[in-house]
PALUMFI-233642 format. One line per 3 residues: number of its first residue (from 1); for each residue x, y, z of N, C-alpha, C. Coordinates in Angstrom, 3 decimals, decimal comma. Layout:
PALUMFI-233642
NUM> X Y Z X Y Z X Y Z; ...
END
This chain:
PALUMFI-233642
1> 0,876 -1,133 -0,070 -0,238 -0,304 -0,060 1,110 1,191 0,093; 0,249 1,998 -1,009 1,511 4,048 -0,995 1,101 4,425 0,365; 2,289 4,956 0,548 1,892 6,524 1,747 0,720 7,271 1,651
4> 0,051 7,648 3,211 -0,949 7,533 3,031 -0,600 9,248 2,849; -1,442 10,838 2,120 -1,210 11,515 1,718 -1,321 12,722 3,356; 0,015 13,191 3,382 -0,253 14,511 4,541 -1,333 15,355 4,534
7> -2,234 16,095 5,278 -3,675 16,955 4,565 -3,144 18,013 5,595; -2,905 19,013 4,955 -2,732 20,427 5,567 -3,705 21,009 7,079; -2,728 20,989 7,571 -3,594 22,042 9,402 -2,676 22,786 9,452
10> -3,889 23,752 9,506 -3,032 25,721 10,068 -3,361 25,070 11,105; -2,398 26,209 11,959 -2,836 26,450 13,216 -2,326 25,549 13,749; -1,266 24,637 13,844 -1,547 22,693 14,309 0,292 22,783 14,938
13> 0,597 22,426 15,877 1,959 22,699 16,439 2,021 21,101 16,091; 3,660 21,589 15,404 4,062 19,526 14,975 5,469 19,613 16,183; 6,303 18,767 15,711 7,296 18,140 16,758 7,971 17,512 15,401
16> 8,660 17,559 14,409 9,662 17,618 12,973 10,643 16,480 13,924; 10,930 15,365 12,970 12,422 14,777 12,950 12,853 14,263 11,715; 13,624 15,620 11,050 14,572 15,224 9,648 16,193 15,142 10,213
19> 16,245 13,531 9,583 17,755 12,418 9,461 18,210 12,310 8,249; 19,548 12,307 8,463 20,688 12,706 7,130 19,948 11,314 6,495; 19,816 11,192 5,333 21,132 9,961 4,268 21,064 8,895 4,970
22> 20,850 8,010 5,281 22,104 6,708 6,054 22,447 7,006 6,843; 22,002 7,766 7,865 22,350 8,681 8,746 23,586 9,842 9,245; 23,658 10,097 7,606 24,411 10,782 7,107 24,943 11,951 7,792
25> 25,966 12,661 7,895 26,076 14,184 8,670 25,289 14,994 7,901; 24,521 15,926 8,255 24,115 17,006 7,491 24,421 18,224 7,398; 25,756 18,489 8,317 26,695 19,320 8,863 27,818 18,817 8,959
28> 28,610 19,785 8,056 30,224 18,921 7,943 31,389 19,824 8,818; 30,588 21,677 8,870 30,973 21,921 9,717 30,340 23,972 9,406; 30,948 24,893 10,576 30,204 26,025 11,062 29,785 26,886 10,312
31> 29,846 27,068 8,748 29,056 27,582 7,523 27,576 26,498 6,861; 28,282 25,385 7,568 27,122 24,488 7,525 25,779 24,717 7,952; 26,349 24,855 9,435 24,975 25,027 10,700 24,501 26,730 10,304
34> 25,553 27,972 10,212 24,672 29,492 9,879 23,563 29,431 8,344; 24,476 28,771 7,312 22,964 28,168 6,774 21,399 27,819 6,340; 21,712 26,832 6,372 21,124 26,323 7,168 19,988 27,090 8,549
37> 20,208 27,790 8,912 19,313 28,193 10,134 18,493 29,834 9,502; 20,276 30,460 8,314 19,345 31,736 8,244 18,381 30,937 6,513; 18,248 29,999 6,422 17,299 29,470 5,454 16,706 29,356 6,095
40> 15,982 28,784 6,978 14,535 28,149 7,853 14,619 30,001 8,156; 15,259 31,137 8,467 14,923 31,945 9,211 14,444 32,794 7,958; 14,544 32,759 6,491 13,931 33,264 5,505 12,767 32,435 4,712
43> 12,300 31,578 5,133 11,267 30,900 4,901 9,663 30,855 6,273; 10,514 31,334 7,272 9,454 32,179 8,097 9,287 33,284 7,547; 9,963 33,728 7,427 9,081 35,575 7,097 7,796 35,184 5,630
46> 8,728 34,576 5,006 7,811 33,858 3,647 6,453 33,447 4,248; 6,333 32,791 4,599 5,329 31,075 5,029 4,647 31,395 6,359; 5,147 32,808 7,131 3,974 32,823 8,466 4,032 31,764 9,247
49> 5,443 30,866 9,459 5,463 29,672 10,847 5,905 30,202 12,594; 5,869 30,023 13,384 5,718 29,866 14,674 7,667 29,240 15,030; 8,824 29,224 15,194 9,361 28,479 15,749 9,274 28,107 17,415
52> 9,046 27,003 17,823 9,482 27,478 19,660 10,529 26,483 19,945; 11,016 25,526 19,468 12,756 25,705 19,698 12,612 24,021 18,212; 14,493 24,296 18,671 15,422 23,297 18,271 16,303 23,265 18,117
55> 16,877 21,989 17,516 18,157 21,638 18,056 18,867 21,247 16,439; 19,940 20,961 16,387 20,609 20,598 14,767 21,647 19,995 15,455; 21,759 18,741 15,031 22,439 17,715 15,702 23,001 17,252 14,829
58> 24,571 16,094 14,309 25,365 16,431 13,494 24,371 15,419 12,042; 23,620 14,588 12,420 22,752 13,675 11,686 21,409 13,622 11,459; 20,639 14,765 12,644 20,357 14,784 12,648 19,033 16,000 13,001
61> 17,704 16,729 12,920 17,431 18,056 13,544 16,031 17,942 13,796; 15,665 18,415 15,160 14,493 18,431 15,448 13,788 19,931 15,788; 12,516 19,937 15,745 11,555 21,212 15,857 10,459 20,867 15,928
64> 10,701 21,848 17,160 9,424 22,614 17,555 8,511 23,293 16,793; 6,875 23,436 15,944 7,039 24,806 15,411 4,966 24,600 14,880; 5,213 25,902 14,808 3,477 25,828 14,661 3,312 26,144 13,233
67> 2,264 25,404 11,897 2,230 26,205 10,426 0,808 27,396 10,902; 1,388 28,187 9,927 0,352 29,005 9,181 -0,828 28,518 8,208; -0,837 29,038 7,033 -1,768 28,435 6,321 -0,815 27,902 5,228
70> 0,703 27,827 5,123 1,257 27,184 4,842 1,486 25,531 5,107; 1,163 24,341 4,022 1,677 23,391 4,228 3,113 22,908 5,716; 3,061 22,567 6,502 3,544 21,223 6,489 4,874 21,028 6,347
73> 4,753 20,298 5,090 5,727 19,550 4,481 5,942 20,752 3,110; 5,514 21,739 3,235 5,425 22,564 1,414 7,134 23,375 2,556; 6,727 23,648 3,880 7,710 24,121 4,408 8,984 23,774 4,678
76> 8,812 22,227 5,078 10,492 21,781 5,117 11,367 21,208 3,628; 9,947 21,287 2,354 10,859 20,710 1,385 12,019 22,569 0,842; 10,331 23,231 1,176 11,441 24,656 0,285 13,177 24,123 1,191
79> 12,876 24,359 2,388 14,383 24,363 3,166 14,908 23,335 3,070; 15,001 22,388 2,711 15,929 21,081 2,361 16,009 21,362 1,235; 15,568 21,144 1,081 15,994 21,633 -1,283 17,075 22,049 -1,232
82> 16,375 23,789 -0,873 17,730 24,173 -0,817 18,570 24,129 -0,319; 18,853 23,989 0,502 20,133 23,662 1,736 20,776 22,528 1,081; 19,447 21,356 0,677 20,457 20,080 0,016 21,373 20,269 -0,967
85> 20,872 21,114 -1,850 21,661 21,817 -3,758 22,734 22,836 -2,715; 22,540 23,397 -2,071 23,596 24,833 -1,776 24,806 23,336 -0,789; 25,057 22,750 0,201 25,571 21,520 0,707 25,991 20,632 -0,192
88> 25,796 20,340 -1,204 26,090 19,391 -2,376 27,715 20,248 -3,063; 26,445 21,275 -3,731 27,852 21,763 -3,918 29,397 22,027 -3,348; 28,741 22,439 -2,274 29,748 23,354 -1,449 31,239 22,059 -0,804
91> 30,136 20,817 -0,787 31,361 19,606 -0,350 30,979 18,388 -1,327; 31,136 19,134 -2,605 31,441 18,411 -4,181 30,723 17,251 -4,022; 29,130 17,341 -3,617 29,093 15,728 -2,939 27,271 15,768 -3,850
94> 27,322 14,576 -4,257 25,340 14,541 -5,275 25,010 13,257 -4,639; 23,412 13,880 -4,137 22,802 13,036 -4,282 21,982 13,265 -2,854; 21,232 12,030 -2,126 20,051 12,894 -1,047 20,671 13,099 -0,273
97> 20,229 13,837 0,596 21,400 14,735 1,620 20,276 14,091 2,761; 18,646 13,957 2,397 18,420 13,739 3,790 17,179 12,751 3,038; 17,394 11,925 4,799 16,553 10,562 5,383 14,454 10,842 3,943
100> 14,200 10,689 3,258 13,107 10,032 2,136 12,422 11,032 3,333; 11,441 11,076 4,021 9,967 11,607 4,184 10,570 11,858 5,837; 10,434 13,126 6,136 10,530 13,388 8,106 9,069 12,828 8,581
103> 9,636 12,656 9,874 8,287 12,405 10,936 7,839 13,785 11,928; 6,312 13,801 11,694 6,227 14,811 12,129 4,792 14,857 13,094; 5,215 14,589 14,539 3,751 14,769 15,057 2,958 15,462 15,887
106> 2,070 15,833 16,058 1,498 16,978 16,612 1,408 16,763 18,408; 0,768 18,223 18,455 1,118 18,545 19,948 0,031 19,219 20,889; -1,020 18,775 20,700 -1,672 18,742 21,548 -1,685 19,198 22,922
109> -1,501 18,505 23,191 -1,396 18,785 24,820 -0,088 19,733 25,750; -0,508 20,705 26,751 0,720 21,370 27,495 1,403 20,911 27,999; 1,501 19,700 28,896 2,209 19,128 29,436 3,470 18,815 28,584
112> 2,352 17,983 27,919 3,921 16,760 26,565 4,772 18,388 26,068; 3,915 18,990 25,800 4,266 20,049 24,302 6,391 20,745 25,562; 5,513 21,173 27,148 6,504 21,556 27,686 7,771 20,476 28,240
115> 7,602 19,289 27,918 8,232 17,964 27,987 8,838 17,701 27,017; 8,051 17,690 25,735 9,154 17,982 24,488 10,069 19,022 23,835; 10,000 20,255 24,099 11,395 21,458 24,490 11,918 20,737 25,317
118> 12,168 20,322 26,488 13,033 20,207 26,927 13,924 18,938 26,754; 13,414 18,213 26,058 13,592 16,584 26,154 14,494 17,475 24,139; 14,050 18,275 23,367 15,156 18,871 22,281 15,797 19,611 22,629
121> 16,181 20,587 23,160 17,160 21,295 24,395 18,548 20,250 24,711; 17,398 19,122 25,227 18,449 18,039 25,890 19,840 16,918 24,915; 19,393 17,202 23,925 19,083 16,662 23,181 21,569 16,294 23,025
124> 21,177 17,425 22,856 23,453 17,161 22,796 23,753 16,976 23,960; 23,406 16,675 25,095 23,488 16,871 26,701 23,637 15,239 26,277; 22,178 14,721 26,497 21,952 13,243 26,026 23,117 12,324 25,467
127> 23,360 12,797 24,274 24,651 12,626 23,150 25,736 12,682 23,075; 26,849 13,493 24,974 27,628 13,750 25,389 28,086 14,442 24,253; 27,885 15,154 24,222 28,592 16,105 22,854 28,708 17,244 24,129
130> 28,328 17,550 24,434 28,296 19,150 25,702 28,197 18,080 27,156; 28,298 18,723 28,297 28,298 18,351 29,732 27,359 19,253 30,224; 26,497 20,787 29,934 25,472 21,914 29,831 24,708 22,072 28,782
133> 23,810 22,102 28,750 22,526 22,493 27,843 22,931 23,762 27,478; 23,714 24,561 28,088 23,387 26,087 26,807 25,037 26,567 26,775; 26,217 24,867 26,874 27,469 25,502 25,680 26,444 24,939 24,130
136> 25,960 24,198 23,644 25,572 24,124 22,345 24,781 24,649 22,378; 26,109 25,016 21,307 25,532 26,761 19,715 24,487 26,658 19,416; 23,529 25,272 18,572 22,797 25,275 17,609 21,770 24,837 18,076
139> 20,770 25,434 19,473 20,045 24,924 19,331 18,844 26,473 20,214; 18,301 26,659 20,119 17,113 27,688 20,665 17,446 27,519 21,850; 17,789 27,322 22,931 17,665 27,077 24,836 18,557 28,524 24,498
142> 19,300 29,259 23,779 19,662 30,164 23,530 18,784 31,499 23,928; 18,212 31,754 23,279 16,488 32,093 22,970 15,949 32,723 24,059; 16,099 31,378 25,326 15,075 31,657 26,054 15,971 31,908 27,594
145> 16,646 32,127 27,294 18,318 32,777 28,353 18,137 34,327 28,218; 17,490 34,372 26,871 17,580 36,317 26,426 18,041 36,555 25,750; 19,024 36,062 25,047 19,580 36,441 22,915 18,387 36,297 22,268
148> 19,196 37,278 21,086 17,554 38,120 20,433 17,612 36,864 19,614; 16,749 36,865 18,586 16,270 35,488 17,595 15,419 35,975 17,183; 15,076 36,422 15,810 13,773 36,245 14,988 14,084 35,199 14,259
151> 14,613 34,015 14,673 13,745 33,053 14,312 12,397 31,898 14,381; 13,239 32,249 16,649 12,447 31,289 17,597 11,281 32,464 18,477; 10,105 32,252 18,734 8,765 32,585 19,201 9,062 32,334 20,593
154> 9,273 32,721 21,405 9,731 32,485 23,237 8,781 32,533 23,582; 7,789 33,375 23,365 7,057 33,664 24,178 5,206 32,801 24,922; 5,017 32,279 23,405 3,623 31,155 23,868 4,833 30,343 24,424
157> 5,805 29,522 25,028 6,199 28,498 25,709 6,828 29,145 27,232; 7,066 30,583 27,115 7,472 30,713 28,287 6,344 31,549 29,527; 5,528 31,561 28,484 4,224 32,131 29,416 3,641 31,359 30,362
160> 4,314 30,092 29,785 3,094 28,348 31,018 3,964 29,304 32,093; 5,964 29,727 32,372 5,580 29,954 33,372 5,194 30,944 34,347; 5,446 32,616 33,897 5,220 33,311 33,973 4,963 34,721 33,353
163> 4,060 35,553 33,679 3,795 36,706 32,998 4,652 37,416 32,574; 5,217 37,877 34,005 6,884 38,749 33,643 8,258 37,274 33,458; 8,687 38,075 31,918 10,112 37,818 31,156 11,797 36,946 32,488
166> 11,585 37,876 32,580 12,787 37,725 33,705 12,434 36,207 34,661; 11,461 36,346 35,628 10,782 34,859 36,125 10,476 33,888 35,712; 9,924 33,876 34,306 9,538 33,132 32,653 10,301 32,492 32,911
169> 11,688 32,696 32,369 13,246 32,540 31,616 13,789 31,795 33,290; 13,275 32,036 34,157 13,947 31,239 35,193 13,587 30,408 35,611; 11,736 30,407 34,930 11,232 28,748 35,573 11,628 28,372 34,362
172> 11,254 28,279 33,133 11,953 27,512 32,047 13,515 27,390 31,917; 14,546 27,613 32,935 15,727 26,858 32,291 15,478 25,851 33,639; 14,711 26,265 34,502 14,928 25,406 36,187 14,091 24,153 35,237
175> 13,237 24,496 34,340 12,161 23,681 34,213 13,347 21,821 33,198; 13,792 22,758 32,018 14,559 21,942 31,628 15,704 20,926 32,554; 16,365 21,850 33,402 17,568 21,387 34,048 17,301 20,098 35,297
178> 15,884 20,103 34,983 15,232 19,425 36,182 15,676 17,911 35,872; 16,054 17,194 34,379 16,169 16,288 33,954 18,108 16,240 34,283; 18,849 17,216 34,625 20,098 17,531 35,074 20,965 17,087 36,335
181> 20,565 16,905 37,042 20,387 16,560 38,375 22,507 16,910 39,058; 22,587 18,140 39,972 22,618 19,426 40,504 21,950 19,778 39,514; 20,720 20,943 40,262 20,381 22,553 38,937 21,792 23,647 38,941
184> 22,155 24,065 38,037 23,341 24,867 37,401 22,738 25,786 38,217; 23,218 26,158 39,421 22,219 28,016 40,491 23,448 28,926 39,092; 24,102 28,642 39,060 25,530 29,578 38,711 24,697 30,665 37,391
187> 24,272 29,392 36,978 23,189 30,265 35,555 22,571 30,769 35,371; 21,932 30,668 36,113 20,625 30,945 36,637 21,157 32,989 37,453; 22,186 33,020 37,714 22,516 34,042 37,965 22,976 35,116 37,323
190> 23,313 34,724 36,226 24,222 34,455 35,589 23,839 35,367 34,067; 23,641 37,198 33,532 23,051 37,131 32,719 22,794 36,719 31,365; 21,976 36,152 31,145 21,746 35,075 29,944 22,628 35,919 28,229
193> 22,575 37,703 28,561 22,832 37,556 27,000 24,882 37,862 27,338; 24,986 37,835 28,304 26,513 37,773 28,378 26,861 35,820 28,349; 26,491 35,113 28,140 27,358 33,677 27,868 27,477 33,171 26,449
196> 28,436 32,961 26,926 29,819 33,086 25,085 29,181 30,738 25,279; 29,725 31,014 23,496 29,434 30,085 23,777 30,095 29,656 22,432; 30,702 28,062 21,851 32,032 28,190 21,137 31,182 27,290 20,590
199> 31,828 27,582 18,756 31,559 27,342 18,004 31,548 25,955 17,993; 30,874 24,933 17,647 32,066 23,687 16,943 32,624 22,989 16,049; 33,673 22,774 16,450 34,691 22,716 16,131 34,955 21,512 14,613
202> 35,389 22,424 13,380 35,337 21,555 12,356 35,904 19,850 11,991; 35,698 20,135 11,719 35,577 18,193 11,196 37,157 17,798 11,425; 38,203 18,605 11,847 39,214 17,282 12,042 39,564 16,785 12,737
205> 38,855 16,913 14,070 38,767 15,571 15,190 38,084 14,761 14,789; 38,181 13,138 15,742 37,233 11,695 14,909 36,384 11,903 15,739; 35,515 12,012 15,294 33,693 11,330 15,508 33,079 11,157 16,614
208> 32,902 12,104 16,846 32,335 10,923 18,742 30,901 9,505 17,911; 30,609 9,058 18,270 29,586 8,357 17,568 28,772 6,854 18,882; 27,862 7,109 19,070 27,548 6,401 20,023 27,414 5,119 20,138
211> 27,962 4,427 20,553 28,369 3,129 20,944 26,656 2,203 21,551; 26,406 1,683 20,517 24,649 0,972 20,272 25,056 -0,747 21,708; 25,725 -1,092 21,328 26,209 -1,987 22,807 26,453 -2,517 23,153
214> 27,296 -0,751 24,152 27,613 -0,520 25,140 25,987 -0,366 26,598; 26,392 -1,403 27,509 25,303 -1,441 28,306 25,168 -0,098 28,800; 26,293 1,164 28,946 25,661 2,062 29,587 25,162 3,257 28,468
217> 24,276 3,376 28,408 23,448 4,738 27,587 23,995 5,299 27,261; 24,527 6,068 28,336 26,156 7,532 28,041 26,857 7,523 27,133; 27,672 6,558 26,976 28,371 5,598 26,424 29,211 6,612 24,730
220> 29,792 7,437 24,597 30,299 7,070 23,192 31,182 7,224 23,432; 32,100 6,651 21,805 32,743 6,262 21,451 33,209 6,943 20,296; 34,942 6,897 20,563 35,538 7,705 19,154 35,991 6,744 18,242
223> 35,788 7,629 16,109 35,577 6,934 15,231 36,044 7,754 14,081; 37,764 7,638 13,535 38,229 8,510 13,034 37,361 7,880 11,580; 37,349 8,873 10,430 37,027 8,794 9,558 38,055 7,414 8,587
226> 38,000 6,749 7,854 39,755 5,475 7,000 39,573 7,206 6,444; 41,008 6,676 6,254 42,453 7,782 4,601 41,522 6,438 4,212; 42,474 7,251 2,660 42,017 6,729 0,828 43,097 5,597 1,038
229> 44,189 5,982 1,375 45,217 4,935 2,334 44,518 3,446 2,630; 44,052 3,854 3,230 42,826 2,523 4,491 41,671 2,459 3,012; 41,152 3,200 2,089 39,930 2,802 1,595 40,373 1,421 0,485
232> 41,583 2,304 -0,378 42,352 1,212 -1,184 43,208 0,288 -0,682; 43,197 -0,558 1,060 44,125 -1,360 1,178 42,460 -2,317 1,580; 41,292 -1,930 2,068 40,632 -2,178 2,375 39,589 -3,575 0,517
235> 39,931 -2,579 -0,213 39,561 -2,420 -1,576 40,480 -3,807 -1,847; 40,813 -4,499 -1,783 42,353 -4,557 -2,634 41,859 -6,354 -1,678; 41,527 -6,529 -0,906 41,478 -7,282 0,646 40,116 -7,531 -0,417
238> 39,135 -7,694 -0,254 37,863 -7,404 -0,042 37,210 -8,310 -1,909; 38,776 -7,139 -2,797 38,267 -7,861 -4,358 39,571 -8,489 -5,756; 40,162 -7,834 -4,446 41,840 -8,186 -5,051 41,773 -7,700 -6,190
241> 41,556 -6,110 -6,404 41,966 -5,257 -7,148 42,615 -4,457 -6,669; 44,434 -4,165 -6,857 45,568 -3,520 -6,142 44,975 -1,718 -6,239; 45,998 -1,298 -5,914 45,506 0,431 -6,313 45,751 0,743 -7,869
244> 47,546 0,096 -8,682 47,924 0,316 -9,170 46,230 0,338 -10,447; 45,990 -0,916 -10,143 45,009 -1,325 -10,539 43,431 -0,131 -10,863; 43,326 0,334 -9,752 41,849 1,419 -9,271 42,524 2,631 -10,733
247> 43,623 2,776 -10,405 44,886 3,894 -11,048 44,697 3,183 -12,662; 44,740 2,061 -13,151 44,525 2,235 -14,698 43,500 2,158 -15,465; 43,504 2,634 -16,165 42,907 2,621 -17,674 41,443 1,841 -18,416
250> 41,802 -0,021 -17,243 41,335 -0,909 -17,897 39,673 -0,456 -17,292; 39,109 -1,151 -18,400 37,694 -1,175 -18,443 36,547 -2,989 -18,151; 37,849 -3,658 -16,983 37,262 -4,820 -16,716 36,512 -5,250 -15,791
253> 35,743 -5,697 -16,420 34,213 -5,709 -14,583 34,905 -5,780 -13,159; 35,650 -6,875 -12,914 36,114 -6,545 -11,894 36,772 -5,193 -11,121; 37,770 -4,424 -11,956 38,547 -3,045 -11,489 37,195 -2,016 -11,911
256> 36,675 -1,838 -12,224 35,307 -1,141 -12,477 34,903 -1,139 -11,714; 34,134 -2,424 -11,325 33,183 -2,156 -9,901 34,079 -1,776 -8,898; 35,494 -2,099 -8,219 36,570 -2,343 -7,416 36,682 -0,107 -7,638
259> 36,387 0,321 -8,467 36,231 0,909 -8,212 36,089 2,270 -8,231; 34,628 2,216 -8,746 33,162 2,890 -8,219 32,780 2,248 -7,170; 33,315 1,536 -5,792 33,509 1,146 -5,321 34,224 1,952 -4,093
262> 35,435 2,112 -4,576 36,481 3,209 -3,904 35,629 4,231 -3,516; 35,659 5,176 -5,012 34,744 6,853 -4,566 33,303 6,392 -4,551; 32,977 5,770 -3,669 31,159 5,836 -3,216 32,330 6,230 -2,357
265> 32,974 4,880 -1,636 32,931 4,933 -0,303 33,958 6,715 -0,141; 34,897 6,529 -0,389 35,543 8,268 -0,173 34,682 9,030 -0,190; 34,063 9,247 -0,674 33,766 10,202 -0,562 32,181 10,539 -0,012
268> 31,351 9,665 -0,230 30,043 9,496 0,683 30,495 8,810 1,955; 31,110 8,179 2,422 31,182 7,492 3,671 31,960 8,676 4,252; 33,697 8,686 3,607 34,232 9,135 4,411 35,183 10,403 4,305
271> 34,186 11,190 3,516 33,328 12,946 3,729 34,769 13,874 2,583; 35,571 12,792 1,765 36,762 13,228 1,049 36,016 14,027 -0,800; 36,941 14,864 -0,632 36,387 16,004 -1,703 36,469 15,517 -3,360
274> 35,431 15,420 -3,500 35,365 14,545 -5,358 36,669 15,412 -6,262; 37,328 16,106 -5,980 38,729 16,379 -6,449 39,853 15,382 -5,329; 39,964 15,499 -4,560 41,003 14,546 -4,285 41,133 13,616 -4,733
277> 40,024 12,569 -4,484 39,382 10,911 -4,581 40,332 11,374 -6,133; 40,059 11,775 -7,200 40,283 11,860 -8,593 41,528 12,542 -8,605; 42,029 13,084 -8,058 44,268 12,882 -7,627 44,496 12,297 -7,651
280> 43,993 11,769 -6,511 44,687 10,276 -5,746 44,435 9,481 -6,811; 43,204 8,655 -7,741 43,187 7,873 -9,002 43,997 8,217 -9,989; 44,736 9,800 -10,269 44,970 9,886 -11,453 44,077 9,924 -12,468
283> 42,810 10,490 -11,646 41,198 10,213 -12,795 40,885 11,710 -13,441; 40,203 12,513 -13,867 39,487 13,549 -14,167 38,399 13,759 -13,301; 37,492 14,880 -11,916 37,204 15,072 -11,771 35,562 14,556 -12,079
286> 35,353 14,615 -13,463 33,924 14,472 -14,104 34,583 12,518 -13,970; 34,882 11,622 -13,974 34,850 9,858 -14,154 34,245 10,377 -12,489; 35,028 10,724 -11,349 34,474 10,400 -10,031 32,550 11,547 -10,271
289> 32,264 12,763 -10,448 30,952 12,808 -10,620 29,853 11,547 -11,359; 30,476 10,840 -12,854 29,425 10,188 -13,373 29,186 9,514 -12,420; 30,818 8,495 -12,024 30,037 7,594 -11,339 29,461 7,757 -9,579
292> 29,531 8,613 -9,543 28,490 8,993 -8,086 26,754 9,285 -8,062; 27,113 9,691 -9,395 25,710 9,665 -10,211 24,783 8,448 -10,530; 25,861 7,319 -11,012 25,216 6,021 -10,917 24,572 5,797 -10,003
295> 25,635 5,718 -8,852 24,946 5,038 -7,219 23,580 5,873 -6,788; 23,728 7,394 -7,171 22,480 7,945 -7,061 21,010 7,236 -7,799; 21,522 6,410 -8,874 20,837 5,958 -9,698 20,449 5,100 -9,585
298> 21,226 4,848 -7,989 21,168 2,662 -8,272 21,104 1,893 -9,018; 22,305 2,725 -10,156 22,637 2,056 -11,837 23,757 1,308 -11,351; 24,389 0,429 -10,169 25,198 -0,128 -9,423 24,730 -1,474 -9,211
301> 25,762 -2,507 -9,625 25,411 -3,768 -9,138 25,255 -4,415 -8,189; 24,737 -5,548 -8,503 23,977 -5,315 -6,413 25,784 -6,029 -6,157; 26,822 -6,722 -6,624 27,953 -7,016 -5,522 29,013 -5,949 -5,482
304> 28,496 -4,941 -5,338 29,153 -3,240 -5,307 27,934 -3,587 -4,754; 27,014 -3,275 -4,010 26,182 -2,302 -3,280 26,336 -3,399 -2,024; 26,410 -5,508 -1,534 26,478 -5,572 -0,760 27,998 -5,217 -0,223
307> 29,262 -5,558 -1,043 30,053 -4,624 -0,532 30,655 -3,776 -0,302; 29,768 -2,439 -0,518 29,661 -1,555 0,359 29,115 -1,460 2,202; 27,857 -2,494 2,130 27,005 -2,403 3,573 28,616 -3,671 4,041
310> 29,033 -3,708 3,722 30,100 -4,556 4,472 31,050 -3,803 4,884; 31,661 -2,490 3,733 32,050 -1,659 4,164 31,816 -0,705 5,259; 30,368 -0,439 5,389 30,569 -0,058 6,289 30,108 -0,332 7,857
313> 29,639 -1,782 7,496 29,732 -3,029 9,420 30,763 -2,230 9,510; 32,527 -2,937 8,760 33,500 -3,294 9,481 33,933 -2,069 9,468; 33,689 -0,633 9,552 34,069 0,301 9,698 33,775 1,096 10,778
316> 32,168 0,481 11,027 31,635 1,135 11,675 30,882 2,471 11,200; 30,134 2,243 9,926 29,415 3,167 9,600 28,546 2,794 9,234; 28,325 1,441 9,319 26,398 1,535 9,130 25,519 1,885 9,854
319> 24,459 2,078 9,506 23,450 2,888 10,091 21,878 2,117 9,330
END
């Protein structure tokens, strides 16, 4: 049975979750985060919706928003289609950035709404990215501390706590930190406008990933993206095709399969730029693009797909 259509419902509060395709990262550096938020601000002005909370994680995002006359599906499509094109161009990638259909849940209960806002803001803490919620730069939490923002409409949630804005902010902070014991009294005493935030570092450090096998849900592991040499060595071990053969011009079926697999892994799994992959193989960059287009169109042999899944599993990239 096909998917049921989503009927637009104006003045509805939604919790929206959008993930990267195959759980890949959708933000690779600070500029990506800024661009994504700029697009939400741009389309918010055009489509007249309200944003109550958000958090941008590395490979997924949460939004708590209220629609106007523009359907939610159109809002998500406009923002994400523009961002995906910009992201792929900037990082020299092709293919889908976001995973198929977004998830959206309507919110009608007041208690659930407040708990959801807290859950969204605490995501980075639960994931082990920061120890304190206010240290994470890519969420709406700072707007509730008093930082000016044209994107976040704080009045709606703050009114649940107090009509006085200062008291409301204190109440919101205390409520959010109920899940973090003990409460951070120092934060409440510090003028929110003076909170200093550090931008997230560029991806020059090993990735932190959740260890699903660990009985401790708070445990994270450190994962290094494989280098081109590591990928080439794995390809040779898995297919019998050596690096010199990958660089050769031969069109033997096994060599072409291995070369296509190498390109796919290097660019879309390890995050290496197409120009660097082309230089490594001694090929024109147009070849890299053609191969990636074949992957995006599912025009790749089943053996290659099977090997890709094996690689992702062995390197801890399976999603």
